C-alpha positions, 0 to 999 in steps of 0.5 A: 480446491480450485482447478483450471484447464491450461491449453498447452500444445499438444495436450491440456494440462490441469492445474489445481491449487490445493491447501498447504496441509493437503500438499504437505501430506501428498509430498510426504508420500510422493517424494520418497516414491519418486526418489526411489524411481529415479536412478543416479544420473551422469551429467547430460543424462535424462530420465523419464518416468514409467507409464502407469504412475497414476495407478500407484498407491502413493499417487492415488490422491492426485487422481481424486 
């Protein structure tokens, strides 16, 4: 995997390109977890993810 740091004010954003087989496996674990977290929103409403997503088992692969 290749990664690079993108300086985006006010913090840096890490961009990593993973092979399709890896991203598919990650998507299969992450998408259901996110879907379960996001409430039904009315037009004009917004949602922000809770802190600590990196500590959830479903997101562990993103931290390696």
